[in-house]
Structure formats: structure tokens, C-alpha cells
DOSE-890737 format. One record per residue (C-alpha): residue in one letter; x, y, z. Coordinates in steps of 0.05 Angstrom, whole numbers, plus 5000, padded with zeros to 4 digits. Each point is the difference from the previous one (the first is absolute). Example, Ala and Ser with C-alpha at 12.3 -4.5 7.8 and 13.67 -1.06 7.14 Angstrom:
   type   east   north     up
      A   5246    4910   5156
      S   5027    5069   4987
END
This chain:
   type   east   north     up
      M   5228    5027   8958
      A   5002    5057   4962
      V   5019    5065   5033
      G   4988    5059   4946
      S   5015    5009   4926
      P   5044    4948   4966
      R   5025    5062   4962
      V   5078    4996   4976
      E   5040    5052   5015
      P   5069    5000   4958
      G   5032    5052   5045
      R   4987    4956   5064
      I   5032    4942   4968
      H   5059    5034   4975
      A   5010    5030   5071
      A   4991    4929   5033
      W   5056    4973   4952
      Q   5045    5060   5018
      G   4985    4987   5075
      R   5014    4929   4997
      V   5065    5005   4963
      S   5028    5055   5044
      G   4973    4968   5066
      C   5041    4937   4978
      L   5060    5039   4982
      L   4999    5032   5069
      G   4997    4940   5037
      K   5042    4953   4964
      P   5071    5020   5024
      L   4978    4991   5074
      E   4963    4931   4989
      V   5057    4951   5024
      L   5020    5050   5053
      S   4932    5000   5031
      F   5003    4927   5002
      R   5065    4997   5027
      E   4996    5055   5060
      G   4929    5015   4996
      P   4966    5068   5007
      D   5053    5028   5045
      G   5055    4980   4952
      V   4960    5037   4943
      R   4989    5061   5039
      R   5074    5002   5024
      Y   5022    4998   4931
      L   4953    5056   4980
      R   5022    5047   5058
      N   5074    4991   4982
      A   4978    5015   4927
      N   4968    5060   5026
      A   4939    4976   4962
      M   4947    5002   5060
      P   4938    5013   4985
      L   5012    4954   4932
      L   4973    5053   4950
      D   5046    4983   4942
      Y   5034    4936   4974
      V   5049    4964   5046
      P   5075    5034   5001
      L   5055    4949   4992
      L   5050    4993   5060
      D   5064    4968   5004
      G   5008    4938   5043
      Y   4927    4970   4981
      P   5017    4945   4947
      V   4923    4981   5006
      V   4982    5067   4980
      A   5052    5013   4953
      R   4981    4937   4954
      E   4935    5039   4984
      R   5043    5065   4982
      A   4959    5004   4941
      C   4940    5013   5037
      C   5033    5055   5051
      R   4997    5075   4994
      G   5041    5027   4940
      H   5010    4930   4969
      I   4932    4987   4973
      E   4996    4994   4927
      R   4940    4958   4994
      A   4954    4961   5039
      E   5046    4935   5013
      P   4963    4933   4993
      D   4964    4976   5063
      D   4949    4950   5018
      D   4951    5047   5020
      I   4999    5036   4935
      D   5005    4934   4964
      Y   4936    4971   5027
      T   4962    5060   4977
      L   5026    5002   4938
      L   4982    4922   4994
      A   4925    5017   5029
      L   5000    5050   4933
      L   5018    4944   4948
      L   4955    4953   5039
      L   4938    5046   4992
      E   5015    5015   4930
      Q   4993    4930   4984
      H   4951    4977   5045
      G   4959    5059   5022
      A   4953    4991   5062
      G   4997    4925   4979
      L   5068    4990   5026
      R   5013    4933   5040
      T   5051    4978   5047
      D   5029    4947   4952
      D   5008    5056   4947
      V   5043    5032   5051
      A   5041    4939   5008
      R   5013    4996   4925
      A   5021    5070   4997
      W   5050    4985   5054
      L   5033    4946   4963
      R   5002    5034   4937
      L   5020    5068   5022
      L   5026    5002   5074
      P   5067    4977   5014
      A   5005    4955   5057
      G   5060    5036   5027
      A   4955    5061   5008
      T   4954    4967   5046
      W   5002    4999   5076
      T   4968    4961   5057
      A   4931    4980   4984
      E   5005    5010   4928
      R   5066    4965   4994
      A   4967    4942   5038
      A   4941    5002   4953
      Y   5043    5004   4941
      R   5040    4937   5021
      K   4936    4961   5011
      L   4982    5014   4928
      L   5064    4982   4971
      D   5007    4940   5040
      R   4922    4975   4975
      M   5020    5022   4928
      A   5060    4953   5007
      E   4958    4944   5025
      Q   4948    5005   4948
      F   5053    4998   4945
      V   5037    4938   5027
      N   4933    4964   5014
      G   4966    5018   4933
      E   4939    5026   5040
      A   4957    5054   4963
      A   4960    5020   5058
      G   5018    5063   5042
      F   5003    5005   5079
      D   4964    5034   5046
      L   5032    5073   5011
      A   4981    5001   5073
      E   5063    4961   5009
      C   5038    5056   4983
      S   4977    5044   5061
      D   5012    4940   5045
      N   5066    5038   5023
      P   5029    5033   5062
      Y   4996    5067   4974
      N   4930    5007   4979
      D   4977    5054   5048
      W   5060    5040   4980
      I   4996    5066   4962
      G   5015    4976   4928
      G   4924    5002   4981
      Q   4994    5066   5025
      I   5054    5029   4956
      R   4964    4968   4940
      A   4934    5029   5009
      D   5000    5079   4983
      L   4985    5000   4929
      Y   4942    4955   5005
      G   4967    5058   5039
      W   5026    5052   4957
      V   4961    4972   4942
      C   4937    4994   5038
      P   4982    5071   5025
      G   4932    4997   5041
      R   4999    4923   4992
      P   5038    4969   5069
      A   4967    4939   4996
      L   5028    4984   4931
      A   5069    5026   5016
      A   5004    4955   5062
      E   4977    4940   4963
      L   5047    5008   4948
      A   5060    5018   5054
      S   4978    4930   5034
      R   5003    4966   4938
      D   5070    5014   4987
      A   5023    4996   5074
      S   4968    4934   5010
      L   5056    4964   4954
      S   5055    5011   5057
      H   4960    5025   5059
      R   4938    4983   5051
      G   4966    5028   5055
      D   5021    5073   5017
      G   5052    4999   4943
      V   4936    5004   4955
      Y   4960    5043   5038
      A   5057    5052   5005
      A   5006    5000   4923
      A   4927    5005   4995
      F   4997    5056   5047
      I   5054    5037   4967
      A   4966    4993   4936
      A   4931    5013   5021
      L   5028    5072   5034
      A   5028    5020   4933
      A   4937    4990   4963
      A   4960    5038   5058
      L   5044    5060   5000
      P   4980    5032   4937
      A   4925    4991   5021
      C   4999    5018   5075
      G   5002    5068   5025
      D   5058    4990   5055
      L   5046    4946   5019
      D   4959    4977   5055
      T   4940    4983   4955
      A   5047    4964   4953
      L   5027    4959   5067
      D   4935    4978   5015
      A   4980    4981   4929
      A   5067    4953   4995
      L   4989    4973   5068
      A   4930    4976   4975
      E   5038    4954   4948
      I   5037    4960   5053
      P   4976    4958   5060
      S   4994    5044   5064
      H   5029    4946   5046
      S   5062    4991   4951
      G   5068    5024   5028
      A   5004    5044   4937
      A   4941    5037   5022
      E   5028    5006   5074
      G   5064    5033   4969
      V   4954    5049   4962
      R   4965    5024   5066
      F   5065    4997   5036
      G   5033    5051   4951
      R   4938    5045   5003
      S   5005    4997   5074
      I   5071    5031   5004
      A   4992    5051   4946
      G   5011    5065   5035
      T   5045    4974   5063
      T   5070    5023   5008
      D   5028    4930   5012
      A   4967    4964   4944
      V   5060    4964   4971
      A   5015    4971   5077
      R   4933    4978   5005
      L   5000    4966   4931
      H   5063    4958   5016
      A   4978    4985   5078
      H   4931    4977   4972
      Y   5027    4949   4943
      Q   5065    4982   5032
      Q   4987    4934   4991
      L   4991    5006   4925
      T   5059    4992   4951
      P   5011    5071   4964
      L   4971    4965   4937
      H   4929    4977   5024
      A   4938    5039   4968
      V   4964    5017   5060
      N   5056    5046   5034
      N   5020    5034   4935
      L   4926    5013   4983
      A   4991    5034   5067
      L   5064    5044   4986
      V   4971    5012   4926
      V   4932    5025   5033
      W   5032    5041   5059
      A   5048    5033   4949
      L   4942    5020   4945
      L   4959    5031   5061
      A   5056    5034   5040
      H   5023    5049   4948
      A   4939    5001   4949
      G   5012    5054   4945
      D   5075    5000   5007
      F   5030    4944   4949
      S   5073    5010   5028
      A   4983    4997   5076
      T   4954    4944   4982
      V   5049    4952   4961
      G   5064    5028   5043
      E   4963    4972   5066
      A   4976    4934   4970
      V   5071    4988   4982
      A   5040    5023   5058
      A   4951    4961   5044
      G   5036    4937   4981
      W   4978    4925   4985
      D   4991    4989   4924
      T   5021    5071   4974
      D   5000    5001   4923
      C   4935    4959   5005
      N   4964    5050   5047
      G   5029    5063   4964
      A   4971    4969   4932
      T   4930    4984   5031
      V   4996    5063   5041
      G   5025    5044   4938
      G   4953    4971   4954
      L   4942    5011   5042
      C   5020    5071   5024
      A   5003    5019   4932
      L   4938    4969   4977
      A   4965    5032   5055
      G   5018    5066   4962
      T   5061    5022   5040
      P   5049    5043   4954
      I   5070    4971   4995
      D   5055    5051   4999
      D   5046    4992   4943
      R   5062    4977   5044
      W   4961    4928   5000
      T   4989    4997   4926
      T   5060    5035   4966
      P   5056    4961   5014
      W   4976    4937   4968
      Q   4976    5030   4933
      G   4942    4961   4992
      R   5047    4933   4987
      I   4971    4944   5037
      G   5048    4936   5008
      T   4972    4927   5002
      R   5027    4930   5001
      L   4936    4976   4960
      A   5020    4958   4941
      G   4998    5048   4941
      H   4993    5060   5035
      S   5066    5026   5025
      E   4974    5070   5005
      L   4935    5037   4990
      Q   4982    5065   4995
      L   4949    5031   5047
      D   4952    5037   4948
      N   4994    4935   4965
      I   4980    4961   5062
      V   4955    5053   5024
      R   4963    5001   4930
      R   4996    4925   5002
      T   4971    4999   5072
      V   4953    5053   4984
      E   4978    4956   4935
      I   4988    4941   5049
      A   4959    5041   5051
      R   4958    5027   4945
      T   4989    4926   4974
      I   4976    4980   5068
      A   4959    5055   5013
END
């Protein structure tokens, strides 16, 4: 489904990269603390740091080794965007589209992982899928088999409805403005290597939302367009609806955690609900939007990145306090790409978007 003109706007893509990188940097120091101590632990740390509400990068306090190990992402210590899987996968999507365009297939993603993505930089569903790829390659080498294997085996893992597919989805929407169906399809092809069900639907929704935002007059219309690209009965769709339902309430964070108390902090559905709530709760204010998304807990760097990119893509201005510290320098663990420059990857993303359009 097309929702408007597919005109490519370089300024939006530039802002989306800035927002995604800044949001990831904001959430990175709090990720492990969030997993260990939950949202109360995150908020307790921020209160002790005199950083509530969270409107700037996280200050570093003594006595918190899990935060200190990400010192380079804390306020006053940032010199570049440190490598993080949330950004690595966005860069990998760019490389994949440069090579394959809209014809990208799941097996192209698998080959790119083996060539460019270190196994040690993968987690949960991605690591399980990677292990399956390596195991089957070894079997074929020993047995002298030339035929491949069914890639669906890779997504048969205990984490296939977790957040991994969702964090890989954004750029597919950035390069498909006004074309949420195509964005959702591209994100699904990528996510399907390691995920199934809601793990794929959450990725498709985020990509479709990113594609819809530049063509829709408001966030609610874009959310409706993105919802049309995933099954209405899915957990992902329920998460979107729940996130919308609590926007504007004073106890939204408590309601999020109560509603999804049975889910892991890394599940796709609860984090998707949080993303939707954060986008609606402080629309038009980048700092408040990403700050609330991170302070709410669960997967803080993933949600900060996703919310930051979408918020900026929607046209929300980003204050220099977020972009000046990392100086356009983006670190990565991808093979052959230790550090990239923002202007370069923006230019390349715009070129891909124009090619697809």
C-alpha cells in the first residue's frame, strides 16, 4: 500500500540517522542495569545522578560498574558513537541494499552475516541463527554436499519472537518513503533469518512506520498505515494498540510493566508497545521522547535508537546537545568498517532511497 508521494527527502534521512545514533548512545550505559534491576533500578540511578527527567546523555556515577563499562557513552566522555549492534544492523541493511536493492532476499542477509558480522557481536536469536549457519556449513564441507539447506531452520530458536528483528528494521523504511508495504516486506526478509511470528511482525511494523511517516500528516495516521501491514490478531499489533491506549496517562510506565510482566525485557511485543507510547507521549519534543523511552527500562539502547530515529524522521528537531558530542563519527564492528562518517552514510542512504523510488 502506498500512502503518499515516494519523494526522497535527504534532510529527513540525515535526521533519522542522527536520531537513531543519539538514542542508542543515550540508552547504552543503562542497558545492563535495566536487565538486572528493572525500571526501578534505572530510575533510581537517574535520580541519584540528578538526571530525571532524562533530557541529556547519562551522567556517570561512582559505584555502578555496569554503567561505568560504557563510560565512553556517558555525558562528558563521548567522542564518537561507540560500536553497538543496533547501529551495526542499520549499517548492514545499508550495505545489503547497496548490493541487492529491493530484490534483497533472506539468503543474501545470511551471506552478509557470514562475511561482515562477527559472531561475537550477535546475541540471542541472531547468535542462534548464526550458529546454525556455521554448523550446516561445516556439515556440508565434511560430507562434500553442494546443496544448501532450508534457512527456516535458522529461525527455529527460543528467541525468535524477541527484539532482534525489530532493531534491524529502520533503514528499510527510511529508503521507502510513502511505501510501507515494500518497507515491511524488506524488513521481513531480513528478520526472517532469525525470527518468526511477532519477532518478524514487529520488524515489519517499525519499517512500515518509518516509510509512512514522511507521507502522512500526523503520527496517528502513520501508525494506522503501519498497522495495516501486520496481522491484526498478532501480539505485535496488540502491543501497538496498547502503547497507543496509554499515551497521555500519568502511570504509563507502571502500566506497561504490569501488562507485560510475564515477558522477558528482550521480547519484541513489550518493547514495541513502549516505543509507540514514547512516540505519542511527547510528540514534537525529541529530548523528552528519547529520554522517556530510555528511562522506562527494558531494552534501553534498542528503544532509544528506534524511538530516536522515528522521532527525528517525523520532523522533530534535534538539539545540538545530542549530536555535537559524537562529531559525526560512528564506530562499528562490521568487518572492514571500523568507523564511518555520518555525512558519508547519509549520502549513501539517500542514493539507495532514490534508486528504490
